[in-house]
C-alpha positions as CSV (number, residue, x, y, z in Angstrom):
1,M,4.2,-36.7,57.6
2,R,3.4,-33.0,56.1
3,K,1.0,-31.9,53.9
4,G,2.2,-29.6,50.7
5,F,4.6,-29.5,48.0
6,T,8.0,-30.1,47.8
7,L,10.0,-27.2,45.7
8,I,10.7,-30.2,43.0
9,E,7.0,-30.3,42.2
10,I,6.7,-26.9,42.4
11,I,9.2,-26.4,39.7
12,V,8.2,-29.2,37.3
13,V,4.2,-27.7,37.9
14,I,6.0,-24.5,36.5
15,A,8.0,-25.9,33.9
16,V,4.9,-27.6,32.6
17,F,2.7,-24.6,32.8
18,G,5.3,-22.2,30.7
19,V,5.5,-24.9,28.1
20,L,1.6,-24.9,27.5
21,M,1.9,-21.2,27.5
22,L,4.4,-20.9,24.9
23,A,2.9,-23.1,22.8
24,G,-0.6,-21.6,22.9
25,T,1.2,-18.5,22.5
26,S,2.6,-19.6,19.5
27,F,-0.5,-20.7,18.1
28,L,-2.8,-17.7,19.1
29,I,0.1,-15.5,17.0
30,S,0.2,-18.1,13.9
31,V,-3.8,-17.5,13.7
32,I,-3.4,-13.7,14.0
33,R,-0.8,-13.6,11.3
34,N,-2.7,-15.8,8.6
35,A,-6.0,-14.1,9.5
36,N,-4.2,-10.8,8.5
37,Q,-2.8,-12.3,6.1
38,V,-6.2,-13.0,4.5
39,R,-7.8,-9.7,5.1
40,I,-4.9,-7.9,3.1
41,Q,-4.8,-10.7,0.2
42,N,-8.7,-9.8,0.2
43,D,-8.7,-6.1,0.6
44,V,-5.9,-6.3,-2.4
45,R,-8.6,-8.8,-4.8
46,Q,-11.2,-6.4,-3.7
47,T,-9.3,-2.7,-4.9
48,A,-8.3,-4.8,-8.2
49,S,-11.6,-6.1,-9.0
50,Q,-13.4,-2.4,-8.2
51,I,-10.1,-1.4,-10.7
52,M,-11.1,-3.4,-13.8
53,E,-14.8,-2.8,-13.4
54,D,-14.2,0.8,-13.7
55,I,-12.2,-0.1,-16.5
56,A,-14.8,-2.3,-18.0
57,S,-17.7,0.1,-17.5
58,E,-15.6,3.1,-19.3
59,M,-14.9,1.2,-22.1
60,R,-18.3,-0.6,-23.0
61,S,-19.3,2.6,-24.4
62,A,-15.7,3.5,-26.0
63,T,-15.4,4.8,-29.3
64,D,-11.4,5.0,-29.2
65,V,-9.1,3.1,-26.7
66,T,-5.1,4.4,-27.1
67,F,-2.6,2.8,-24.7
68,S,1.1,4.5,-24.3
69,S,3.7,2.8,-22.4
70,G,6.8,5.1,-21.1
71,L,9.7,4.8,-18.6
72,T,7.7,6.7,-16.0
73,Q,4.2,5.7,-16.2
74,N,1.8,3.6,-18.6
75,V,-1.2,5.6,-20.1
76,L,-4.8,4.2,-21.0
77,T,-7.0,6.9,-22.6
78,I,-10.4,5.8,-23.6
79,T,-12.6,8.2,-25.3
80,N,-16.2,8.4,-25.9
81,T,-17.8,10.7,-28.8
82,T,-21.3,9.1,-28.7
83,I,-22.4,11.4,-25.8
84,V,-22.5,15.4,-25.7
85,P,-19.8,16.4,-24.5
86,S,-17.6,13.5,-25.5
87,R,-16.1,12.0,-22.6
88,T,-12.5,11.4,-21.9
89,V,-10.9,9.1,-19.5
90,V,-7.4,8.5,-18.8
91,Y,-5.8,6.1,-16.1
92,T,-1.9,6.3,-15.3
93,A,0.0,4.0,-13.7
94,Y,3.2,5.7,-12.5
95,N,6.2,3.9,-11.7
96,T,5.7,4.6,-8.0
97,G,3.1,2.2,-7.9
98,K,0.2,4.8,-8.1
99,L,-2.9,4.6,-10.7
100,T,-5.1,7.6,-11.0
101,K,-7.9,8.3,-13.2
102,T,-8.7,11.3,-14.8
103,V,-12.0,12.3,-16.7
104,N,-12.4,15.3,-19.3
105,S,-9.0,16.7,-18.0
106,G,-10.2,17.2,-14.2
107,A,-9.0,16.4,-11.0
108,P,-7.2,13.1,-10.3
109,L,-8.8,10.4,-8.5
110,D,-6.0,8.1,-6.9
111,F,-7.8,4.7,-7.1
112,T,-4.6,3.2,-5.2
113,S,-4.3,5.6,-1.8
114,D,-5.6,5.0,1.0
115,N,-6.4,8.5,3.0
116,N,-9.3,7.4,5.3
117,D,-7.4,4.5,6.9
118,T,-5.2,6.6,9.6
119,T,-4.9,3.3,11.7
120,S,-3.8,0.8,9.3
121,Q,-1.0,-1.9,9.8
122,S,-0.2,-2.1,6.1
123,E,1.0,0.0,3.1
124,A,-1.6,1.2,0.5
125,V,-2.4,-0.9,-2.3
126,V,-0.4,-0.1,-5.2
127,L,0.2,-0.9,-9.0
128,D,3.3,-4.3,-8.7
129,T,5.9,-2.2,-10.4
130,S,8.3,-5.2,-10.0
131,A,7.8,-8.7,-11.2
132,V,10.5,-9.8,-8.3
133,S,8.9,-8.4,-4.8
134,C,7.2,-5.3,-2.8
135,D,10.0,-3.1,-4.0
136,D,9.8,0.3,-4.7
137,S,11.9,-0.1,-7.7
138,L,12.4,2.3,-10.2
139,H,10.5,-0.1,-13.3
140,A,8.1,1.1,-15.8
141,A,4.7,0.6,-14.7
142,K,4.0,-3.0,-15.1
143,G,1.2,-2.8,-12.7
144,L,-1.1,-1.6,-15.9
145,Q,-0.5,-3.6,-19.2
146,V,-3.0,-2.7,-22.4
147,V,-3.0,-4.4,-25.6
148,V,-5.6,-2.6,-27.8
149,G,-6.1,-5.0,-30.9
150,T,-8.9,-4.8,-33.6
151,N,-12.6,-4.0,-33.2
152,L,-11.1,-1.9,-29.9
153,A,-10.7,-5.5,-28.7
154,T,-8.4,-4.8,-25.3
155,D,-6.6,-7.0,-23.4
156,I,-6.1,-5.5,-19.7
157,T,-3.8,-6.9,-17.6
158,L,-3.5,-5.4,-13.5
159,T,-1.5,-6.5,-11.2
160,L,-1.8,-5.0,-7.2
161,Q,0.5,-5.5,-4.8
162,Q,-0.1,-4.6,-0.9
163,A,3.0,-4.8,1.4
164,T,2.6,-5.2,5.2
165,K,5.1,-4.5,7.7
166,Y,3.3,-6.5,10.5
167,V,1.7,-9.5,9.8
168,T,5.7,-10.9,8.2
169,P,8.5,-8.6,6.8
170,D,8.3,-10.6,3.9
171,F,4.5,-10.9,3.5
172,C,3.4,-9.2,0.1
173,A,0.0,-9.9,-1.5
174,R,-0.7,-9.7,-5.2
175,I,-3.1,-10.0,-7.3
176,Q,-3.3,-9.6,-11.1
177,L,-6.5,-9.6,-12.8
178,K,-6.6,-10.4,-16.6
179,N,-9.8,-9.1,-19.0
180,T,-10.6,-8.7,-22.8
181,L,-13.1,-6.0,-23.2
182,V,-14.9,-4.8,-26.1
183,P,-16.8,-1.8,-26.3
184,R,-21.0,-2.9,-27.0
185,R,-20.7,-1.3,-30.7
186,Y,-18.6,-3.9,-31.7
């Protein structure tokens, strides 16, 4: 009797090993995809929280709040005349998904671009310009909705989204924050 393996035994072992490798690879890809989705969702949540906190900080000392909604942009203007010189902060939400902050007619600060991260696998966080999906539809900038009530009590709804090309083609992280802000003087 010869010592060794027959061809059939070797083929069976290779087949079993291939099935185990396939299962292991599928599991690993699933874990990586879920981890990336969680990371992107957390990035969007953190950006939305930072923007909302910035707006809340400006609202605390506001003496006037106005909001105008247009076809291509929504504009939230917060004015504080109790300080010298007076401070006017303008948040502009464009239908392209861009959100900027301008203080006293200075250079606009873009909240939604990610110029520092050149290795990112996902697109920049943008305002949600569509109620349907993460597309570039030509709707009004629905990502920033504001209702100014009595005593400058202001209801703000901020919706951000981030799509990615590498996690799954249809993955879109979307966060919506709602807050009611009232200046301290009321």
